[in-house]
C-alpha positions in Angstrom: 58.4 0.7 76.2 55.7 1.6 73.9 56.5 5.3 73.7 60.3 4.5 73.0 59.1 2.5 70.0 56.7 5.2 68.7 59.7 7.5 69.0 61.9 5.3 67.0 59.3 4.7 64.4 58.5 8.2 63.8 62.2 9.0 63.7 62.7 6.5 61.3 60.0 7.8 58.7 61.2 11.4 59.3 64.6 10.3 58.5 63.5 8.7 55.4 61.2 11.4 54.2 64.1 13.9 54.8 66.4 11.6 52.7 64.0 11.2 49.8 63.3 15.3 50.0 66.9 16.5 50.4 68.0 13.9 47.6 71.3 13.5 49.3 72.6 16.8 49.4 74.7 18.2 52.2 72.8 19.6 54.9 69.5 20.9 53.8 70.2 22.0 50.4 68.1 19.5 48.8 65.1 20.4 51.1 65.3 24.1 50.2 65.7 22.9 46.5 62.3 21.0 46.8 60.5 23.7 48.7 61.5 26.2 45.6 60.4 23.7 43.0 56.9 23.0 44.8 56.1 26.6 45.4 57.1 27.2 41.7 55.0 24.2 40.3 52.0 25.1 42.4 52.0 28.6 41.2 52.3 27.6 37.5 49.5 25.3 38.2 47.1 27.5 39.8 44.0 28.0 37.7 44.0 31.6 36.5 40.9 33.7 35.4 40.9 34.2 31.7 39.0 37.5 32.2 42.3 38.8 34.3 45.1 37.4 32.3 47.3 40.5 33.0 47.5 39.3 36.7 48.9 36.3 35.7 52.7 35.5 36.4 55.3 34.9 33.6 57.2 31.8 34.3 60.4 30.4 32.8 59.3 27.0 31.5 63.0 25.6 31.7 62.7 26.1 35.5 59.0 24.7 35.6 60.3 21.7 34.0 63.2 21.3 36.6 60.7 21.8 39.5 58.8 19.2 37.9 61.5 16.7 37.7 62.6 17.4 41.2 59.1 16.8 42.6 58.7 13.6 40.5 62.1 12.0 42.0 60.7 13.1 45.2 57.6 11.1 44.5 55.5 14.0 45.2 53.3 14.4 42.0 50.1 12.5 43.8 50.4 15.3 46.2 50.6 18.1 43.7 48.1 16.7 41.7 45.7 16.7 44.8 46.7 20.2 45.6 45.9 21.2 42.0 42.7 19.4 41.6 41.6 21.3 44.9 42.5 24.7 43.3 40.6 23.6 40.6 37.5 23.1 42.5 37.9 26.5 44.0 37.8 28.1 40.7 35.3 26.4 38.9 32.9 29.1 39.6 34.8 31.0 36.7 33.8 28.3 34.3 30.2 28.4 35.5 30.0 31.9 35.0 30.9 31.7 31.4 28.6 29.1 30.8 25.5 30.8 32.3 26.2 34.0 29.9 26.5 32.2 26.8 23.4 29.9 27.5 21.5 32.8 28.6 22.3 34.3 24.9 21.5 31.5 23.2 18.1 31.1 25.4 17.2 34.3 24.2 18.0 33.9 20.4 18.0 30.3 19.9 21.3 30.9 17.8 23.8 28.1 17.7 26.6 30.6 17.0 26.5 31.4 20.8 26.9 27.2 21.6 30.2 27.6 19.3 31.4 30.4 21.1 30.8 28.6 24.4 32.6 25.6 23.0 35.8 27.4 22.0 35.4 29.5 25.4 35.5 26.2 27.5 38.4 25.1 25.2 40.1 28.1 26.4 39.6 27.2 29.7 40.7 23.7 29.1 44.1 24.9 27.6 44.8 27.4 30.3 44.4 25.1 33.0 45.9 22.1 31.5 48.9 20.7 33.4 52.2 20.6 31.0 52.8 16.9 29.6 56.2 16.5 31.8 53.6 16.1 34.6 52.7 12.5 33.2 49.5 11.0 31.7 47.9 10.2 35.2 48.1 13.9 36.1 46.5 14.8 32.5 43.9 12.0 32.4 42.8 13.2 36.3 42.9 16.9 35.1 40.4 16.0 31.8 38.4 14.0 33.7 37.5 16.3 36.4 37.5 19.2 34.0 34.8 17.4 31.8 32.9 16.2 35.0 32.5 20.0 36.1 31.6 21.4 32.5 29.0 18.7 32.2 27.5 19.1 35.7 27.0 22.8 34.6 25.8 22.6 31.2 21.9 23.3 31.1 19.4 21.0 29.6 18.8 23.5 26.6 22.6 22.9 25.6 21.3 19.6 23.9 19.2 21.6 21.6 21.8 24.1 20.9 24.4 21.3 20.2 22.1 19.6 18.1 21.4 22.8 15.7 25.3 23.3 15.8 26.1 19.8 14.6 23.4 20.4 11.9 25.2 23.6 10.6 28.1 21.3 9.9 26.6 19.8 6.9 26.9 22.9 5.1 29.8 24.3 6.9 31.9 20.9 6.0 31.6 21.8 2.0 33.4 25.1 2.4 37.0 25.7 3.2 36.3 29.1 4.8 34.4 29.1 8.1 31.0 31.1 8.3 31.4 34.7 9.8 29.5 33.5 12.8 32.2 30.6 13.7 34.6 32.7 15.3 37.6 30.2 15.5 40.1 31.0 18.4 43.9 31.2 17.1 44.9 28.2 19.1 42.5 26.0 16.6 43.7 27.8 13.2 46.0 25.1 12.2 46.9 24.1 8.8 46.4 20.5 9.5 42.9 20.4 7.3 42.8 23.6 5.6 40.2 22.3 3.3 37.6 21.6 6.1 35.9 24.5 7.5 34.5 22.5 10.2 37.9 21.2 11.6 38.3 23.5 14.6 34.6 22.9 15.5 35.2 19.0 15.7 38.5 19.5 17.4 37.0 21.5 20.2 34.2 19.0 20.4 37.0 16.3 21.2 39.0 17.9 23.2 35.9 18.5 25.7 34.6 15.0 25.5 31.4 15.9 23.6 31.9 13.7 20.9 31.8 10.7 23.3 29.2 12.2 25.4 26.4 13.1 22.5 27.3 10.2 20.2 24.1 9.3 19.9 22.5 13.0 19.3 25.3 13.3 16.6 23.8 10.2 15.2 20.5 11.5 15.2 21.2 14.8 13.4 22.5 12.7 10.5 19.7 10.5 10.4 17.3 13.4 10.4 19.4 15.0 7.8 19.0 11.7 5.6 15.4 11.4 6.4 14.6 15.0 5.1 16.5 14.4 1.8 14.8 11.2 1.1 11.4 12.6 2.0 12.1 15.7 -0.3 13.7 13.8 -3.2 11.8 10.5 -3.1 8.1 11.5 -2.2 5.6 10.6 -4.9 8.5 9.6 -7.3 7.8 5.9 -8.5 9.0 6.0 -11.9 12.9 5.5 -11.2 14.6 3.7 -8.7 15.9 6.0 -6.0 17.8 3.6 -3.6 21.2 3.8 -5.7 21.0 7.5 -6.3 20.5 7.9 -2.5 23.6 5.6 -1.7 25.5 7.9 -4.4 24.5 11.0 -2.4 25.4 9.6 0.8 29.0 8.8 -0.6 29.1 12.4 -2.1 27.8 14.1 1.0 27.4 12.0 4.1 30.7 10.2 4.0 32.9 13.3 3.8 31.3 14.7 6.7 31.6 11.4 8.6 35.3 11.5 8.6 35.3 14.4 11.3 33.1 12.8 14.0 33.9 9.3 13.4 37.5 9.1 11.7 39.4 12.2 12.6 42.5 10.3 13.9 42.9 8.3 10.7 46.2 8.3 9.2 45.4 6.8 5.9 42.4 6.3 3.6 42.4 2.6 4.4 42.3 2.9 8.1 39.7 5.7 7.8 37.6 3.2 5.6 37.9 0.6 8.4 37.1 3.0 11.0 33.9 4.2 9.3 32.6 0.8 8.2 30.5 0.1 11.3 28.9 3.6 11.5 28.3 3.6 7.6 26.6 0.5 7.8 24.3 1.9 10.3 23.7 4.8 8.0 23.1 2.7 5.1 20.7 0.6 7.1 18.8 4.0 8.1 18.6 4.9 4.4 16.8 1.6 3.7 14.5 2.0 6.6 13.4 5.6 5.9 13.0 4.7 1.9 11.1 1.4 3.1 8.7 3.4 5.7 8.1 6.1 3.0 7.3 3.3 0.4 4.9 1.5 2.8 3.0 4.6 3.6 2.8 4.9 -0.3 1.9 1.4 -1.1 -1.8 1.6 -1.8 -1.1 4.5 -4.4 2.1 2.7 -5.8 -0.2 -0.3 -6.6 -2.7 1.7 -8.2 0.2 3.5 -10.5 1.1 -0.3 -11.6 3.0 -0.8 -14.0 4.6 2.8 -13.9 5.5 2.1 -10.2 7.7 -0.7 -11.0 11.2 1.0 -10.1 9.6 2.1 -6.6 8.6 -1.8 -6.1 12.0 -2.9 -6.7 13.4 -0.4 -4.2 11.3 -1.7 -2.0 12.3 -5.2 -2.4 15.7 -4.3 -1.7 15.0 -2.4 1.4 13.1 -5.0 2.9 15.8 -7.6 2.4 18.1 -5.4 4.4 15.2 -4.4 6.9 12.9 -6.5 8.6 9.7 -4.5 7.9 7.3 -7.0 6.2 4.9 -7.2 9.2 4.6 -3.4 8.9 4.0 -3.4 5.2 1.3 -6.1 5.5 -0.4 -4.0 8.1 -0.4 -0.7 6.3 -1.8 -2.3 2.8 -4.6 -4.3 4.8 -5.8 -1.2 6.5 -5.4 0.9 3.2 -7.7 -2.0 1.4 -10.2 -1.8 4.2 -10.5 2.0 4.2 -10.2 2.8 0.3 -11.1 -0.6 -1.3 -13.3 -3.0 0.6 -16.5 -1.1 1.2 -19.8 -1.0 -0.5 -19.2 2.4 -2.6 -16.4 0.6 -4.1 -17.2 -0.9 -7.6 -16.6 -4.6 -8.0 -14.6 -4.3 -11.3 -12.4 -1.5 -9.4 -12.0 -3.8 -6.4 -10.9 -6.8 -9.0 -8.5 -4.4 -11.1 -6.6 -3.4 -7.7 -6.4 -7.0 -6.4 -4.8 -7.9 -9.9 -2.2 -5.1 -9.3 -1.6 -6.0 -5.5 -0.9 -9.7 -7.0 1.4 -8.4 -9.7 3.2 -5.8 -7.5 3.7 -8.0 -4.3 5.1 -10.7 -6.3 7.9 -8.2 -7.6 8.3 -7.3 -3.7 8.3 -10.8 -2.6 8.6 -13.8 -5.2 7.6 -16.3 -2.7 4.1 -15.0 -2.1 4.1 -14.8 1.7 3.1 -11.1 1.7 0.6 -11.5 -0.9 -0.9 -14.3 0.8 -1.0 -12.1 3.9 -2.5 -9.1 2.1 -5.0 -11.1 -0.5 -6.7 -13.1 2.2 -9.3 -10.1 3.4 -10.1 -9.3 -0.4 -10.7 -12.4 -1.4 -13.1 -13.2 1.3 -15.1 -9.7 0.5 -15.3 -10.7 -3.2 -16.6 -14.0 -2.5 -19.6 -12.2 -0.6 -20.2 -10.2 -3.8 -22.7 -11.3 -6.1 -21.2 -9.9 -9.3 -17.8 -10.7 -8.6 -17.8 -14.0 -11.0 -19.4 -12.4 -13.6 -16.8 -9.3 -13.6 -14.2 -12.0 -13.7 -15.9 -13.7 -16.6 -16.1 -10.5 -18.5 -12.6 -10.0 -18.3 -11.7 -13.5 -19.6 -13.6 -12.7 -22.9 -12.7 -9.0 -23.1 -16.3 -7.7 -22.7 -15.9 -4.3 -23.2 -15.1 -2.1 -20.6 -16.1 -4.9 -18.0 -12.4 -5.5 -17.3 -9.9 -6.0 -19.9 -7.3 -4.5 -17.6 -7.3 -7.8 -15.5 -5.9 -9.9 -18.3 -2.2 -9.0 -19.3 -2.0 -9.4 -22.7 1.9 -10.4 -22.2 0.8 -13.5 -20.1 0.9 -16.7 -21.8 -2.5 -18.5 -21.8 -2.3 -21.6 -19.8 -4.7 -23.9 -18.1 -5.9 -23.0 -14.6 -3.3 -24.2 -12.1 -4.5 -26.7 -9.2 -3.0 -26.8 -5.9 -0.4 -29.7 -5.9 1.3 -31.6 -3.0 4.8 -30.7 -2.6 7.4 -32.8 -4.0 10.2 -32.8 -1.2 12.3 -34.9 -3.6 12.6 -32.2 -6.1 16.3 -31.1 -5.8 14.8 -27.1 -6.4 12.7 -27.5 -3.4 12.8 -24.7 -1.0 11.4 -24.4 2.6 8.4 -22.1 3.1 9.7 -18.6 4.2 9.9 -18.1 7.9 7.4 -15.7 8.4 4.8 -17.9 6.4 1.8 -18.9 8.3 0.5 -22.3 8.6 -2.1 -22.3 5.8 0.8 -20.7 3.1 1.6 -23.0 0.5 4.3 -21.9 -2.0 3.0 -23.7 -4.8 0.0 -21.5 -5.4 -1.3 -20.4 -8.7 1.2 -18.2 -10.5 -0.9 -16.7 -13.2 -3.5 -13.9 -12.4 -6.5 -15.8 -13.8 -5.9 -18.9 -11.8 -5.5 -16.9 -8.9 -8.8 -15.0 -9.3 -10.6 -18.6 -10.0 -9.2 -20.0 -7.1 -11.3 -17.4 -4.9 -14.0 -19.8 -5.2 -13.7 -23.7 -4.3 -15.1 -24.9 -7.6 -14.6 -23.5 -11.3 -18.2 -24.7 -12.1 -19.7 -21.3 -11.3 -17.2 -19.8 -13.7 -18.3 -22.0 -16.6 -22.0 -21.2 -15.6 -21.4 -17.7 -16.0 -19.4 -17.9 -19.2 -22.3 -19.7 -20.8 -24.6 -16.8 -19.4 -22.3 -14.3 -20.9 -21.5 -15.7 -24.0 -25.4 -16.2 -24.9 -25.8 -12.5 -24.1 -22.8 -11.6 -26.6 -24.2 -13.9 -29.5 -27.5 -12.5 -29.2 -26.2 -9.2 -29.5 -24.7 -9.7 -32.7 -26.3 -8.3 -35.9 -23.7 -9.0 -38.5 -23.3 -12.3 -38.5 -19.6 -12.4 -37.6 -18.8 -14.6 -34.8 -15.0 -14.8 -35.1 -14.3 -12.9 -31.9 -16.6 -15.2 -29.9 -15.2 -18.2 -31.7 -11.6 -16.8 -30.8 -12.7 -16.6 -27.1 -14.1 -20.0 -26.9 -10.5 -21.4 -28.1 -8.8 -19.4 -25.6 -11.4 -20.5 -23.0 -10.7 -24.2 -23.7 -7.2 -23.9 -23.1 -7.8 -22.4 -19.7 -10.8 -24.5 -18.5 -10.8 -27.4 -20.6 -12.7 -28.7 -23.6 -15.2 -30.5 -21.7 -16.2 -27.4 -19.8 -16.6 -25.3 -22.9 -18.8 -27.9 -24.9 -22.2 -26.1 -24.5 -20.4 -23.0 -25.4 -19.6 -24.7 -28.8 -23.3 -26.0 -29.2 -24.4 -22.2 -28.7 -21.8 -21.0 -31.2 -22.7 -23.8 -33.8 -26.6 -22.9 -33.2 -25.8 -19.4 -34.0 -24.3 -20.3 -37.4 -27.0 -22.7 -38.3 -29.6 -19.9 -37.5 -27.8 -17.7 -40.0 -28.1 -20.6 -42.6 -32.0 -21.4 -41.5 -32.8 -17.8 -41.8 -31.0 -17.2 -45.5 -33.3 -20.4 -46.5 -36.5 -19.2 -45.1 -35.8 -15.5 -47.0 -35.0 -17.4 -49.9 -38.6 -19.0 -49.9 -40.3 -15.7 -48.9 -39.1 -12.3 -48.5 -40.3 -11.3 -44.9 -39.2 -8.5 -43.1 -38.2 -10.5 -40.0 -34.5 -12.0 -39.3 -34.9 -14.6 -36.6 -32.2 -16.1 -34.2 -32.9 -19.8 -33.9 -31.6 -21.4 -30.8 -31.5 -25.0 -29.2 -33.7 -24.5 -26.0 -31.7 -27.6 -24.1 -28.1 -26.3 -24.5 -28.9 -22.2 -23.9 -29.1 -20.7 -20.4 -32.4 -19.6 -19.6 -33.4 -16.6 -21.1 -35.5 -13.7 -20.0 -39.1 -14.8 -19.6 -41.8 -12.8 -21.6 -45.3 -14.1 -22.6 -47.0 -11.5 -24.3 -48.3 -11.9 -28.0 -47.2 -9.6 -30.8 -50.8 -8.1 -32.4 -51.7 -7.5 -35.8 -49.1 -7.5 -38.8 -46.3 -8.7 -36.5 -48.1 -11.8 -35.6 -48.9 -12.5 -39.4 -45.3 -12.1 -40.1 -44.2 -14.6 -37.3 -46.8 -17.0 -38.8 -45.4 -17.0 -42.0 -41.7 -17.4 -40.8 -42.7 -20.4 -38.7 -44.8 -21.8 -41.9 -41.6 -21.5 -44.0 -39.5 -23.1 -41.0 -41.7 -25.9 -40.1 -41.4 -26.8 -43.9 -37.6 -26.9 -43.8 -37.2 -28.5 -40.6 -40.6 -30.8 -39.9 -39.1 -32.2 -36.8 -38.7 -28.8 -35.1 -40.9 -26.1 -33.6 -40.3 -22.2 -33.3 -41.1 -21.0 -29.6 -41.1 -17.2 -30.1 -39.7 -14.8 -27.5 -41.2 -11.6 -28.5 -39.5 -9.7 -25.9 -36.1 -10.1 -27.3 -34.9 -8.4 -30.3 -35.4 -4.9 -31.9 -37.8 -3.8 -34.5 -37.4 -0.9 -37.2 -40.3 1.0 -38.0 -41.7 3.7 -40.4 -44.4 5.1 -38.5 -46.6 7.0 -41.2 -49.1 9.5 -39.6 -51.3 12.3 -41.6 -48.4 14.9 -41.5 -45.1 13.2 -41.0 -43.4 9.8 -41.3 -41.1 8.8 -38.4 -38.3 6.2 -38.3 -37.7 4.4 -35.0 -35.7 1.6 -33.8 -37.6 0.0 -30.6 -37.9 -3.1 -28.6 -41.0 -5.4 -29.7 -43.3 -4.3 -26.7 -42.9 -0.6 -28.1 -43.9 -1.9 -31.4 -46.7 -4.0 -30.2 -48.5 -1.2 -28.2 -47.9 1.1 -31.2 -49.5 -1.4 -33.5 -52.8 -1.6 -31.4 -53.3 2.1 -32.0 -53.7 1.3 -35.5 -57.3 -0.2 -34.7 -58.5 2.9 -32.7 -57.0 6.3 -31.5 -57.5 5.7 -27.8 -56.3 2.9 -25.1 -55.9 2.9 -21.5 -52.9 1.1 -20.0 -55.0 -1.8 -18.9 -56.7 -2.3 -22.2 -52.9 -2.4 -23.7 -51.7 -5.0 -21.4 -54.6 -7.1 -21.8 -54.5 -7.0 -25.7 -50.8 -8.2 -25.8 -51.2 -10.7 -22.8 -48.7 -10.8 -19.4 -46.8 -7.7 -19.4 -45.2 -5.9 -16.3 -47.0 -2.4 -16.0 -43.7 -0.8 -15.4 -42.3 -2.1 -18.7 -45.7 -1.0 -20.2 -45.3 2.5 -19.0 -41.9 2.6 -20.1 -42.5 1.4 -23.5 -45.5 3.8 -23.9 -43.1 6.9 -22.7 -41.2 6.0 -25.9 -43.7 6.9 -28.2 -44.6 10.0 -25.8 -41.2 11.5 -26.0 -41.3 11.2 -29.9 -44.4 12.8 -30.2 -46.5 10.1 -31.7 -48.8 9.5 -28.2 -49.8 11.8 -26.0 -50.9 10.9 -22.2 -54.2 12.2 -21.0 -56.1 11.5 -17.9 -57.2 8.0 -16.5 -53.9 6.6 -17.6 -55.2 7.0 -21.3 -53.2 7.5 -24.3 -54.1 9.3 -27.7 -52.6 8.6 -31.1 -51.4 12.1 -32.6 -52.1 11.6 -36.4 -51.4 15.4 -36.5 -48.6 17.0 -34.4 -50.1 19.5 -32.2 -49.1 23.2 -32.5 -47.5 23.8 -29.5 -45.5 21.0 -29.8 -42.0 21.6 -31.1 -41.3 18.2 -31.9 -42.1 18.8 -35.7 -39.1 21.2 -35.8 -36.7 18.6 -34.4 -35.3 15.4 -36.0 -37.0 12.6 -34.7 -35.3 10.7 -31.9 -33.9 7.3 -32.6 -34.2 4.8 -29.7 -31.0 2.6 -29.6 -31.0 -0.9 -29.3 -30.8 -1.8 -25.6 -27.1 -3.1 -24.6 -26.8 -6.5 -23.3 -25.5 -4.9 -20.0 -28.9 -2.9 -19.8 -31.3 -5.7 -20.7 -29.8 -8.9 -20.3 -31.1 -11.7 -22.4 -30.2 -14.7 -20.0 -30.8 -15.2 -16.7 -27.7 -14.8 -14.5 -26.2 -17.4 -12.5 -27.7 -16.1 -9.2 -31.1 -15.7 -11.0 -31.1 -19.3 -12.3 -30.0 -20.5 -8.6 -33.0 -18.5 -7.1 -35.3 -19.9 -9.6 -34.2 -23.2 -8.6 -34.1 -22.8 -4.9 -38.1 -21.8 -5.5 -38.5 -25.5 -6.7 -36.8 -26.9 -4.0 -38.9 -24.8 -1.5 -41.8 -27.1 -2.2 -39.5 -30.1 -0.9 -38.9 -28.2 2.2 -42.4 -26.9 2.9 -43.2 -30.8 2.7 -40.7 -31.8 5.2 -41.5 -29.3 7.7 -45.3 -30.1 7.3 -44.6 -34.0 7.8 -41.7 -34.2 10.2 -42.3 -30.7 12.1 -39.3 -28.4 13.4 -35.9 -29.6 11.8 -32.3 -28.6 11.9 -30.7 -27.1 8.9 -28.2 -29.9 8.5 -31.3 -32.3 8.7 -33.1 -30.3 5.9 -29.7 -30.4 4.1 -29.3 -34.1 3.9 -32.9 -34.9 3.0 -32.7 -32.5 0.2 -29.7 -34.3 -1.4 -31.9 -36.8 -2.6 -33.9 -34.1 -4.5 -33.2 -34.1 -8.4 -30.3 -31.6 -9.2 -29.8 -30.1 -5.8 -25.9 -29.1 -5.4 -26.4 -26.3 -3.0 -23.9 -26.1 -0.2 -25.1 -25.6 3.6 -24.1 -22.1 3.4 -26.3 -21.3 0.5 -29.5 -23.1 2.1 -28.8 -21.2 5.1 -29.1 -18.2 3.0 -32.1 -19.2 1.3 -33.9 -20.3 4.7 -33.2 -16.9 6.3 -34.6 -15.2 3.1 -37.6 -17.4 3.8 -37.8 -16.4 7.2 -37.7 -12.5 6.4 -40.8 -13.4 4.2 -42.6 -14.9 7.0 -42.7 -18.5 5.7 -40.7 -20.0 8.4 -39.5 -19.5 12.2 -36.3 -20.6 13.6 -35.8 -21.0 17.5 -32.8 -22.7 19.0 -31.5 -23.7 15.2 -34.6 -25.7 14.5 -36.7 -24.5 11.6 -40.4 -24.7 11.2 -43.3 -23.6 9.0 -45.1 -20.4 10.3 -48.6 -21.3 10.8 -50.0 -17.7 11.0 
């Protein structure tokens, strides 16, 4: 039974197949026609060898199309496709042969022309084996997929490098309407579709082989590298003009036309092309901003040094950072550069402050809210706090002290009071939240002017006021022509910044100088004396440099006469001379010469002693004038030795040369004049640090008494007990530094945080 049913089923299917293939023709006429059509179609589709085109048969395309139509009606196209693909697989070695040949030439020469020849050769294979359109899109798609799969499987790894080189050549080729000699374009690609583009055929071949889709990222990387090389070549070190707009114009003129081939070849209108290029154009513009941002980030330290000439580069960087999120990289790079090139012992404090001020101004351009400045400035501020002369440099810049830092103060900035931190007003309609990358310690209302920012390095402005008093004292005492208008103007400016109360002492100092001039004029009117004294109030001036020697001889007599006239004019006042300050102009009359010199008082005092006898030892001279440092004494004596008035002999003896020695050539030279020591070289007033050190020596007596009576004490306990001492206002950090200095001197010891006197 089963055998009969099977026979019946096979017979039915055979009849259906016969009917379908015979096409309802009488007898087997249709079957014969199908057989001829199959034979013709398979012969036509059989892959040929391009190296042996003469053996290829000539076909009548009308018959081929008729055969295709017969096979389609018979529903035999899938079988024809399978047969065709099998024939392809058997002949793929022909393609592999050409690929290996061209790639061998490229690997030998690294010349991308062989890659272009290979691409065009593969296109010839593709066109030679491609089915006719009448077979339908299914067969065409299957053919393309199988062809590309085989090609990509046999391409060696070196093809990627060659293809990249070839694509990079298209930037130059695209600007010409004539292909270069090495680009041998086959006749099949020489079409008038786009005669103005010499690279049209090359991109058409890339598209036909599927290379555009497969190597899309590689093509993009070529454009990225082209953009990077142009930016590095044209923008490196060029900070005096904005480069972002010219770069975008260059992109419009050079990159966008090139982009039409790989990214908008199928566009039928300008609007369609613009729509197709919008996405990739945005990526390339992003890369322009990123590359320029990376370049300016690497150059940021030098850009800041070159401020304000580098403002255009900073404006470019600001715009790039709005497009590219590389703010953290900028902060990291600048902080690293500051550590390496700025924050080290070899850098002068004034240079650090100058660079810090430039950083403030530059980063305000790049990031107005101040987040970048806050992150970059923190290490600089901590380092400046550790330097002892930071306050002095800042104060010198406030009063325009010569070369001490005028560049820190921008003359265009309005003079305004020091800004203090304020609590944010959330009810303000213009209030804005802090930037997303701001840290927990950031405050948007930090001082905006440079001076307030510099003063805010320290917790209190009292240190600056004291340093202002010291610096003003030195400047006032250095004035010899009696013109105090500049200092009066400086005080008025400082009143605006620090307030009138803080500058009252400075007002008294300035008034002292005016009164001193008037008193000196009165004394001179009573008795013509070769002495002009500057008279100041001891209680309102900073402590001046100590000096206890006594002027001898005629200098002492002149001082006494001046003091007598002063006491007559001011009976309730008493003069206390500071003989180590000031200068003396002398005419030294010797037997054979007269020498004019302008010297410090100690130099004059020593020479006056030689008027009593011709030979003195250093110890005798020091004993004759009083308490004088031996180093200072030797320096004073060397002045006269250099001029040729004294001669140093054995046993630290000095002899007066009434007659110049014959072997000396000093007689034939004009006598040198020693200049008045500058205020920076010989400070007249004690600095704030020196004053603090002197005061801490006073407090040492309190500390010594505590440790003697109470034994070992912690630093906190010492600080608490010192607060009851008069005028003690030191922080625990300052106390710790002082105790550490005392330990190094062997006065105290410390163990487990407990300090005690060293009994040894």
